[in-house]
C-alpha positions in Angstrom: -69.1 -4.7 -84.0 -66.1 -4.8 -86.3 -62.9 -5.8 -84.6 -61.1 -2.4 -85.5 -63.9 -0.4 -84.0 -63.8 -2.6 -80.8 -60.0 -1.9 -80.4 -60.5 1.7 -81.0 -63.4 1.9 -78.4 -61.2 -0.2 -75.9 -58.2 2.2 -76.5 -60.4 5.3 -75.9 -61.8 3.9 -72.6 -58.2 3.0 -71.4 -57.0 6.6 -72.4 -60.1 8.2 -70.7 -59.5 6.2 -67.4 -55.9 7.3 -67.4 -56.3 11.0 -68.1 -59.4 11.8 -65.8 -57.6 11.2 -62.6 -54.7 13.3 -64.0 -56.7 16.1 -64.7 -58.3 16.2 -61.2 -55.0 15.7 -59.6 -54.1 19.4 -59.7 -53.7 20.5 -56.0 -55.3 24.2 -55.8 -53.8 24.6 -52.2 -50.2 23.3 -52.4 -48.0 23.0 -49.3 -44.7 23.4 -50.8 -43.0 26.3 -52.9 -42.1 24.2 -55.8 -46.0 23.1 -56.0 -47.0 26.8 -55.6 -44.8 27.7 -58.4 -46.1 25.0 -60.6 -49.9 26.2 -59.7 -48.7 29.6 -60.8 -47.3 28.3 -64.1 -50.6 26.5 -64.6 -52.7 29.8 -64.0 -50.4 31.5 -66.7 -50.7 28.6 -69.4 -54.3 27.7 -68.5 -53.1 24.0 -68.0 -56.0 22.3 -65.8 -57.2 25.7 -64.7 -58.6 29.0 -66.4 -55.9 31.4 -67.2 -55.6 33.9 -64.5 -52.6 36.3 -64.2 -53.6 37.7 -60.9 -53.9 34.4 -59.5 -50.5 33.3 -61.0 -49.0 36.4 -59.4 -50.2 35.6 -56.1 -49.1 31.9 -56.3 -45.5 33.0 -57.6 -45.2 35.5 -54.7 -46.1 32.9 -52.1 -43.6 30.5 -53.9 -41.0 32.9 -53.6 -41.8 34.0 -49.8 -41.6 30.2 -49.2 -37.8 30.0 -50.5 -38.4 29.4 -54.1 -35.8 31.8 -55.9 -36.9 30.9 -59.5 -40.3 32.7 -58.7 -38.9 35.9 -57.9 -39.1 37.5 -61.3 -42.5 36.1 -62.6 -44.7 38.5 -60.8 -43.0 41.5 -62.3 -42.9 40.0 -65.8 -46.7 39.3 -65.6 -47.6 42.7 -64.2 -46.0 44.1 -67.4 -47.7 41.9 -69.8 -51.0 43.0 -68.4 -50.7 46.5 -68.7 
C-alpha cells in the first residue's frame, strides 16, 4: 500500500474513532434546563436527531419551566413558523 494511502487510512480511522462517540453522546433525557434547551436546539436544526418542531417546542417549554429564561420565546416562534 502506498505511504500516502496508508496515512489517509490512518487519519480516517482516527477521525472515525473520535466522532462516533460524540455523535452518540446526545442525551435524549437531559436533567438540567441548559441541556433541555440544547436538545430543543438540536431538534430545530437536526443536529444529531431528526428535525422535529413539536419535540423542540416541548423541550423549550421544559427548559423554561426549569428556569431557563432564554427558552421563553422559542415555542411561540416555532409555532408561527409551522403555520
